[in-house]
C-alpha positions in Angstrom: 79.5 -122.2 11.5 76.7 -120.4 10.1 77.9 -118.0 7.9 77.1 -114.2 9.3 76.3 -112.5 5.7 73.9 -115.4 5.1 72.1 -115.1 7.6 71.6 -111.8 6.9 69.4 -112.0 4.3 68.6 -110.9 0.9 69.8 -107.5 1.7 73.3 -109.0 1.3 73.3 -110.0 -2.4 75.5 -107.5 -3.7 78.0 -109.4 -0.8 77.5 -112.5 -2.8 77.5 -111.6 -5.3 81.1 -110.0 -5.0 82.6 -113.1 -3.3 81.4 -115.4 -6.0 83.2 -113.3 -8.5 86.3 -112.7 -6.3 85.7 -117.0 -5.9 85.8 -117.3 -10.1 88.4 -114.6 -11.1 90.8 -115.4 -7.9 90.5 -119.3 -9.2 90.7 -118.1 -12.5 93.8 -116.5 -11.7 96.0 -119.5 -10.0 95.3 -120.9 -12.6 95.5 -119.2 -15.9 99.4 -119.6 -16.1 98.9 -123.3 -15.8 97.7 -123.0 -19.3 99.8 -120.4 -20.8 97.6 -117.2 -20.1 99.5 -114.1 -19.1 97.0 -111.8 -19.0 94.9 -111.1 -16.1 90.9 -112.6 -15.1 89.2 -109.6 -16.1 90.6 -108.1 -18.6 90.1 -111.0 -20.4 86.7 -109.6 -21.9 88.8 -106.4 -23.2 91.1 -108.8 -25.3 87.8 -110.8 -27.1 86.3 -107.6 -27.4 89.2 -105.8 -29.0 89.5 -109.4 -31.6 85.9 -109.5 -32.9 85.4 -106.0 -33.4 88.7 -104.9 -34.3 90.7 -101.4 -32.4 88.5 -99.6 -30.1 88.2 -96.2 -28.7 87.9 -96.5 -25.1 84.5 -95.6 -24.8 83.1 -97.9 -27.4 84.7 -100.1 -25.5 83.5 -99.4 -22.0 80.1 -99.8 -23.4 80.6 -103.2 -25.5 81.2 -104.2 -22.0 79.1 -102.3 -19.9 82.1 -101.5 -17.3 82.9 -98.2 -16.5 85.2 -96.0 -18.6 87.9 -95.4 -15.5 87.1 -99.0 -15.0 88.7 -100.6 -18.7 91.1 -97.4 -18.6 92.7 -99.7 -15.5 92.4 -102.5 -17.8 94.4 -100.9 -21.0 96.8 -99.8 -19.0 97.0 -103.7 -17.4 97.9 -104.6 -21.1 99.8 -102.2 -22.5 102.3 -102.6 -19.7 101.9 -106.9 -20.9 102.2 -105.5 -24.3 99.3 -106.9 -25.1 97.3 -104.2 -26.2 98.5 -100.7 -28.2 96.7 -97.6 -28.5 97.1 -95.2 -31.9 95.8 -93.3 -33.7 92.9 -93.8 -35.4 92.8 -94.3 -39.0 89.4 -92.4 -39.6 89.9 -89.7 -37.3 93.2 -88.6 -36.7 91.8 -86.5 -33.0 91.2 -89.5 -31.0 92.9 -93.1 -30.3 91.8 -96.4 -30.5 93.1 -99.2 -28.9 93.9 -102.5 -30.1 95.5 -105.9 -30.3 99.3 -106.4 -30.6 101.1 -109.6 -32.2 101.2 -110.9 -28.2 97.5 -110.2 -28.1 96.3 -112.2 -31.0 98.3 -114.5 -29.7 97.0 -114.3 -26.1 93.6 -114.4 -27.3 93.9 -117.7 -28.8 95.4 -119.7 -25.8 92.1 -117.8 -23.6 89.7 -118.8 -25.7 90.6 -122.3 -25.7 91.1 -121.7 -21.7 87.5 -120.1 -21.6 85.9 -123.8 -23.3 87.2 -125.1 -19.8 85.9 -122.0 -18.4 82.9 -122.3 -19.2 82.7 -126.2 -19.0 83.5 -125.6 -14.9 81.2 -122.4 -14.6 78.3 -124.6 -16.3 78.6 -127.1 -13.2 78.3 -124.8 -10.7 76.2 -123.3 -11.9 74.2 -126.3 -12.3 74.8 -126.6 -8.3 71.6 -123.4 -8.0 69.7 -125.1 -9.7 68.0 -125.5 -13.2 67.8 -121.6 -15.1 70.7 -120.1 -12.3 72.1 -118.3 -15.6 68.9 -117.2 -17.2 67.8 -115.3 -13.7 71.8 -114.1 -13.3 70.7 -112.0 -16.8 67.3 -111.8 -16.1 68.5 -109.8 -13.0 71.1 -108.2 -15.0 68.6 -106.5 -17.3 65.9 -106.0 -14.9 69.5 -103.4 -13.6 69.5 -102.0 -16.9 65.6 -101.4 -17.4 65.0 -100.0 -13.8 67.9 -99.8 -11.7 68.8 -100.9 -8.3 68.5 -97.2 -7.2 64.8 -96.8 -8.1 63.8 -100.0 -6.5 65.5 -99.2 -3.1 63.7 -95.7 -3.5 60.7 -97.3 -3.7 60.5 -100.0 -1.0 61.3 -97.2 1.2 58.3 -95.7 0.0 56.0 -98.7 -0.3 57.6 -99.0 3.6 56.8 -95.7 5.0 53.3 -95.8 3.2 53.0 -99.5 5.4 54.2 -97.8 8.8 51.9 -94.3 8.2 49.4 -96.2 7.1 49.3 -98.8 10.4 49.9 -95.4 12.6 46.6 -94.3 11.7 45.0 -97.8 11.7 42.8 -98.4 15.1 43.3 -101.7 16.1 39.5 -103.3 17.2 40.9 -103.8 20.8 41.8 -100.0 21.0 37.9 -98.9 19.5 36.5 -101.3 22.3 38.5 -99.7 25.1 37.4 -96.8 23.8 34.2 -97.4 23.5 34.5 -98.8 26.7 35.9 -95.2 27.9 32.4 -93.4 26.9 
């Protein structure tokens, strides 16, 4: 049976990427407990960022991860519930809070880093199915969207399409020219 979304073509790129992301995240969620990782897969980058950069404000964390502020708040709540992070007053500015790893969070990072080595190998094998340059190609797409957001690309494509349609509507085909000449 043919895949409906594949048959729809590149307009459904986001759908395909979401499917892939969901498969990767669910696979990690199913596998993590077997290797002692208790944090949800989508939150591991938060733990790693806190481990590498120390305590960070939510806005800083969202910026480093290039994720939305509300999404990072959801992740922090989940990690707080698991006692892997805590929010504390910023020692440099008591008016703001920062997120930091707890002792359990630091232990979780060690387990997650070991798991990520295996995940990197499995991901390399999956990327190889797409051919050489797939990883670089995905990053090129991501950079392209940072340089020129997709909404701008949509607007430009729509304007070009409208211009082509307008030009086509005003052009007279050779066949119509001959027919008009015969009527004169």
